[in-house]
N, C-alpha and C positions, 0 to 999 in steps of 0.2 A: 563146148569149149569153155564157156563162162566158169563152170565149175571144176575144170582141170581134172577130168576122169572120175569126178565123184558124183553121186546122185544128189538131187536137189536137198533131200532131208539131212545127209551128211554135210553138204555146204551149209546150211543154215545152222547146225549143231556146232560146226567148227568153221567160223569164218576164215577164209584165206587171207593170209598176210603176204602180201606180194613184194619180193625184194625189190629194191630199185636198182640194184646194181649186182648183176651175175656175172662170175667168171667162169670159163669152161678150160679144162686142160684136155685138148682133143688128142688123147692118147689111144694106142692101139692099131693103127693104120698097118704098120708092118706085120704084126701077129695074126691080123685078119687076112692078109694075104698069103700068108705062109701056110695057114689053116686051109687054104683052098689051092695049094700048090702053084701060087701065082707069084710073078716077081713084087717085091716091096712097093714099087712105084704104082702097081694096081691099088693097093690099099689107099695110097695117097691120094689117087683119083677119086675113088669112092668116098674117102673121108671129104674131100672137097665138095662133093654132092650133098653130103650130110650137113656140112657147115651152111651151105646156102638154105638148105630146108629149116635147120634149127635156128638159124639167125632170122628168118622171115617170121617165125612161129613166135620166137621171142618178141618181137615188135609187135605182132597181132594180139598177143595177150597182155601187153602193157609195161614190159620191162623196159626201164629208161636208159640203162647203160648195160652193154654186153661187152665183156672182154675175153676175146678166144686168143689161146697160146697155139700159134702157128708154126713157129720156128724160133727155137732158143739158141743163145749164143753157143751151147755145147754141141747143137746139131750140126755144126760143122765138121765135128770129128767122125761122123757117119762115113761109109764108103763113098768114095769120088763119084761113081755111077748114080748113086741115090742121091746125093746132093744135087748133081746136075740135073736129074730128072725133077726134083722138087722145084729148082730154078726155073725149069721149062715149064711146069705146072702153074708156079706162081705168075709167070708171065702171062700165059693163057688165060688164067683167072682174072687178072688185073685187067686185061684187055676186054673181057667180056663183061666185067664188073661195071664198067662205066655205061653200058647200055643195059645190062642185066638188072641193076637197082634203080635204073632211072625213074621208074614209076613206084619206088618204095621210098616211104619218108623216113629213110635212115642216113645219119652223117656218119661217114666213114672216115676213121683216123688210124694212123699206123704209129704204134709205140715200138720202141727200139732204136738200135743204131742203124740208121738207114745207110750210112757210109759202107757198110759192109757189102752192099749189093752193088751190081751193075749201074752204070749211068741210066741204061734203058729201064731197068726196073724201078730207079728210084724216081724217074720222069713219069713213069706210070702211077706209082704210088701218089706222087704231088697232083696228077690229073683226077684220080679218083677222090682224094680230099677236095679239090678245089670244086669239082662238080656238085659235091654233095654239101658244099659248106653253108649254103643258105636254107637247109631243109632244119625242121624244128622237131623231128621224130626221134626215136632211139639213137643213142651214140654208139657206135660200133669201133670198139678198139681191137685193131688186129696186131696182135704182138709178133712181130719179126725181127729176128736178131736180137731177141730181147732176153735179158737176164736180169734178175731183181737186184743181185748183189753189185752189177755193174751199174745199174740205175742208182743205187744209193751211193756208190762211190761218187758218179758224176754229180748227184745233189751236193755231196758234202764238199767235192772239189770248188763248186760254184760258189758255195757260201764262204769257203776259204779264201778265194779269190777277192770276194767282196769284204771281207774282214780286212784283207792285206791292204786293199786300196783305200781303207777308211769309210767305203759305202754302209758297212754293217759293224756294229761292235758285238762283242761276245755276249752281251746280255739280249741282243735281239734275236739270239739263235733259240728257237722253240720247235717243238714237234711239227707245228702248223707251217713254220718256214720251211723244214725239210721236205714236207707234203707239196709245199708249192713248187719246189725245184724238181718234182718227180714227173715221169712223163703224163701221169695222170692228174696232174694239177687242175684244180677247180671242180674235180668229180669226187663223188662220194665213194668212201671205199667200198670194195664189194661186201655185200650182205651174205652172199653165198657163192661157194665154188663148188663146182661138180667136177669130179675126175671120173671117166669111164675108165674101163679095162681092169678095174679091180686093184691098182697099186695105191698103195698108201703112202705117197711121198708128195711133197709141194713142189719139187723139181724146179727151184730157183725161180717161182712164180709170184710176184707182189707179195713180198715177204713183209714189206713194211705197212702195205695196205691192209694186209690181212689179219692184223693183230686181233681182231675180234670177229673174224669172219666165220659163219657156219660151213662146214664141209659135208658133202655128200658123196661118197664113194659107190660106184656102181659096177657090178661085175658084167660089163657088157663093151665090148671093143668099140671104139668111136664110129666106124662104118655102120654098125648095126644100131647105133643110138637113133630112138625113133622120139616124135612128139610125146608120145605116152609116157616116155622114160624122163622128159623134161617135166612133164605134169606130174610124175611121181616124186621128182625132186623138190618141185614147189610145195608139194603136200607135206613132205617130211620137214622141209625147212619150216613151213607153217605152223607146225607142232612143237617147234623149238621153242624154249623159254630164254630168251636172249637178255642176260643180267648185266653184262658188261663190268663184270668184276663185283657187282652188288649182290644183294641176297634174294 
């Protein structure tokens, strides 16, 4: 595991550069189910199992921050029965997660507009966050009812209100100030974003934060995603030359 799928000689020749913050767009649940003649909700159920497995593996290998795209602001447009099935799955997951992750040193946070969910779901989110608050391991951001454009608009409105009240002046507005008003305030920007399913889209995910993020696209549907696929993505990332606009 320490060499992430490489043999010792390869590991010594090319040292692994581990990203601090990894984002994953968990894509392909519906297509996974369709390929097998199953209802789309079966794909979401299988995708939830993959999420648990990969989350724990990220923690084991030393990732400090993991952000997973679970439900976007646009996902409400899906068929009503699919959205209903997802809400039931979220409820089941959140109930299980309180005990499921109790022995894992993982700090759970939910990013996105919680107000879009039922009071029951919001209470379960709060309980999960509270139960893990004192841990000091990997931070897991679960993006639910999340859209990056909406996140940026909220940040700008918050700053505008402070300027109007006199708490801030125009000269106080910097890139860092905007970052500090996002859901991920206080966290490093993602070094690596992985998108399974072969799609070449960012899908309104962490637009501001991913200005210099490395992307790895993998032609595998999320429910089929394995630890070895994460190893491969980390290997690819480690070989990238990150210049941040320099030479």
